[in-house]
C-alpha positions as a Markdown table, in Angstrom:
| # | Residue | x | y | z |
|---|---|---|---|---|
| 1 | Unk | -15.9 | 19.9 | 3.6 |
| 2 | Unk | -12.2 | 20.9 | 2.5 |
| 3 | Unk | -10.6 | 19.5 | -0.4 |
| 4 | Unk | -7.3 | 17.5 | 0.1 |
| 5 | Unk | -5.3 | 19.9 | -1.7 |
| 6 | Unk | -6.8 | 23.0 | 0.9 |
| 7 | Unk | -5.8 | 21.1 | 3.9 |
| 8 | Unk | -2.5 | 21.1 | 5.5 |
| 9 | Unk | -0.3 | 18.1 | 5.5 |
| 10 | Unk | 0.4 | 16.1 | 8.6 |
| 11 | Unk | 2.2 | 13.1 | 9.5 |
| 12 | Unk | -0.6 | 11.4 | 11.0 |
| 13 | Unk | -3.8 | 9.7 | 9.2 |
| 14 | Unk | -6.5 | 7.9 | 10.5 |
| 15 | Unk | -6.8 | 4.3 | 9.0 |
| 16 | Unk | -10.4 | 5.3 | 7.5 |
| 17 | Unk | -8.7 | 7.9 | 5.5 |
| 18 | Unk | -6.6 | 5.8 | 4.0 |
| 19 | Unk | -8.4 | 5.7 | 0.5 |
| 20 | Unk | -7.5 | 9.2 | 0.3 |
| 21 | Unk | -3.7 | 8.8 | -0.2 |
| 22 | Unk | -3.0 | 8.7 | -4.0 |
| 23 | Unk | -0.1 | 6.4 | -4.9 |
| 24 | Unk | 2.2 | 7.5 | -8.0 |
| 25 | Unk | 4.8 | 5.7 | -9.9 |
| 26 | Unk | 8.4 | 6.8 | -9.8 |
| 27 | Unk | 7.8 | 9.1 | -12.6 |
| 28 | Unk | 4.7 | 10.6 | -10.9 |
| 29 | Unk | 1.8 | 8.8 | -12.9 |
| 30 | Unk | -1.1 | 7.7 | -11.3 |
| 31 | Unk | -1.0 | 3.9 | -10.3 |
| 32 | Unk | -4.2 | 3.8 | -7.6 |
| 33 | Unk | -4.5 | 4.8 | -4.0 |
| 34 | Unk | -4.0 | 3.0 | -0.4 |
| 35 | Unk | -6.7 | 0.3 | 0.4 |
| 36 | Unk | -5.8 | -0.2 | 3.9 |
| 37 | Unk | -2.6 | -0.6 | 6.0 |
| 38 | Unk | -1.9 | -3.7 | 7.9 |
| 39 | Unk | -0.5 | -2.7 | 11.1 |
| 40 | Unk | 2.0 | -5.0 | 13.1 |
| 41 | Unk | -0.1 | -5.9 | 16.0 |
| 42 | Unk | 2.6 | -6.2 | 18.7 |
| 43 | Unk | 4.6 | -2.9 | 17.3 |
| 44 | Unk | 2.0 | -0.7 | 16.0 |
| 45 | Unk | 4.1 | -0.4 | 12.7 |
| 46 | Unk | 2.6 | 0.0 | 9.6 |
| 47 | Unk | 4.0 | -3.3 | 7.7 |
| 48 | Unk | 2.4 | -3.3 | 4.3 |
| 49 | Unk | 0.0 | -1.0 | 2.4 |
| 50 | Unk | -2.7 | -2.7 | 0.5 |
| 51 | Unk | -2.5 | -0.6 | -2.7 |
| 52 | Unk | -5.9 | -0.4 | -4.7 |
| 53 | Unk | -5.2 | -0.4 | -8.6 |
| 54 | Unk | -7.6 | -0.2 | -11.8 |
| 55 | Unk | -11.4 | -0.7 | -11.8 |
| 56 | Unk | -13.9 | 1.5 | -12.8 |
| 57 | Unk | -17.4 | 2.0 | -11.1 |
| 58 | Unk | -16.4 | -0.6 | -8.3 |
| 59 | Unk | -15.5 | -3.5 | -10.9 |
| 60 | Unk | -12.1 | -4.7 | -11.9 |
| 61 | Unk | -10.4 | -3.5 | -8.9 |
| 62 | Unk | -7.1 | -5.6 | -7.7 |
| 63 | Unk | -5.5 | -5.3 | -4.5 |
| 64 | Unk | -2.0 | -5.9 | -4.0 |
| 65 | Unk | 0.2 | -5.9 | -0.5 |
| 66 | Unk | 3.1 | -3.4 | -0.8 |
| 67 | Unk | 5.9 | -4.0 | 2.2 |
| 68 | Unk | 5.8 | -0.5 | 3.1 |
| 69 | Unk | 9.4 | 0.7 | 3.2 |
| 70 | Unk | 8.7 | 0.4 | -0.8 |
| 71 | Unk | 6.8 | 3.8 | -0.3 |
| 72 | Unk | 8.3 | 6.9 | -0.1 |
| 73 | Unk | 5.5 | 9.9 | 1.4 |
| 74 | Unk | 6.1 | 13.1 | -0.7 |
| 75 | Unk | 5.0 | 16.0 | 1.9 |
| 76 | Unk | 4.6 | 18.7 | -0.8 |
| 77 | Unk | 1.7 | 16.4 | -3.0 |
| 78 | Unk | 0.7 | 14.6 | 0.0 |
| 79 | Unk | 0.8 | 10.9 | -1.7 |
| 80 | Unk | 3.1 | 8.3 | -1.9 |
| 81 | Unk | 5.7 | 7.3 | -4.5 |
| 82 | Unk | 6.1 | 3.7 | -5.4 |
| 83 | Unk | 9.8 | 3.0 | -5.4 |
| 84 | Unk | 10.1 | 0.2 | -7.5 |
| 85 | Unk | 9.0 | -0.3 | -11.2 |
| 86 | Unk | 5.4 | -0.2 | -12.2 |
| 87 | Unk | 5.6 | -3.2 | -14.0 |
| 88 | Unk | 7.0 | -5.2 | -11.1 |
| 89 | Unk | 4.3 | -4.1 | -8.8 |
| 90 | Unk | 1.8 | -5.1 | -11.3 |
| 91 | Unk | 3.2 | -8.2 | -11.5 |
| 92 | Unk | 3.6 | -9.0 | -7.8 |
| 93 | Unk | 1.4 | -10.7 | -5.5 |
| 94 | Unk | -2.7 | -9.3 | -5.5 |
| 95 | Unk | -5.8 | -10.7 | -5.6 |
| 96 | Unk | -9.3 | -9.4 | -7.0 |
| 97 | Unk | -12.1 | -11.0 | -5.2 |
| 98 | Unk | -11.0 | -12.7 | -2.0 |
| 99 | Unk | -8.2 | -11.5 | 0.1 |
| 100 | Unk | -5.7 | -14.2 | 0.9 |
| 101 | Unk | -5.4 | -15.0 | 4.7 |
| 102 | Unk | -1.8 | -13.0 | 5.5 |
| 103 | Unk | -0.1 | -15.4 | 7.5 |
| 104 | Unk | 3.8 | -16.0 | 7.7 |
| 105 | Unk | 3.5 | -18.1 | 4.4 |
| 106 | Unk | 2.1 | -15.1 | 2.4 |
| 107 | Unk | 4.2 | -12.8 | 3.9 |
| 108 | Unk | 7.2 | -14.5 | 2.9 |
| 109 | Unk | 5.9 | -15.1 | -0.4 |
| 110 | Unk | 5.2 | -11.4 | -0.5 |
| 111 | Unk | 8.8 | -10.6 | 0.6 |
| 112 | Unk | 10.6 | -12.8 | -1.6 |
| 113 | Unk | 8.8 | -11.3 | -4.6 |
| 114 | Unk | 10.0 | -7.7 | -3.7 |
| 115 | Unk | 13.6 | -8.6 | -2.7 |
| 116 | Unk | 12.9 | -7.4 | 0.8 |
| 117 | Unk | 13.4 | -8.8 | 4.5 |
| 118 | Unk | 11.1 | -11.1 | 6.0 |
| 119 | Unk | 8.4 | -9.8 | 8.1 |
| 120 | Unk | 8.3 | -11.6 | 11.4 |
| 121 | Unk | 4.8 | -12.5 | 12.3 |
| 122 | Unk | 5.2 | -14.7 | 15.4 |
| 123 | Unk | 3.4 | -14.3 | 18.4 |
| 124 | Unk | 6.6 | -14.4 | 20.5 |
């Protein structure tokens, strides 16, 4: 199997390959990786990246929903850079064991915390 650094950078990624996408701070320090993406069912647009941060041997991991617009893609390094301060991210909404129901109320809480535009999750 080809190493990530040997493979050419491509602009599409399979959702089951998300855990291979590193996430770095604005300063280039490794924060974690993308655990999954939250896709808007109607538009197909990626609304959130769920970041996996911390942990050792599968224990102590925390998951942080980050509005996708707060990530910048670096095509040379083939990773994401968080555009906000790491401390702000680590103080944000998160969970360790049981993911919350990602309904409108939770999406509004995430948007409010990061000061981004509200994501409309209505069916209409």
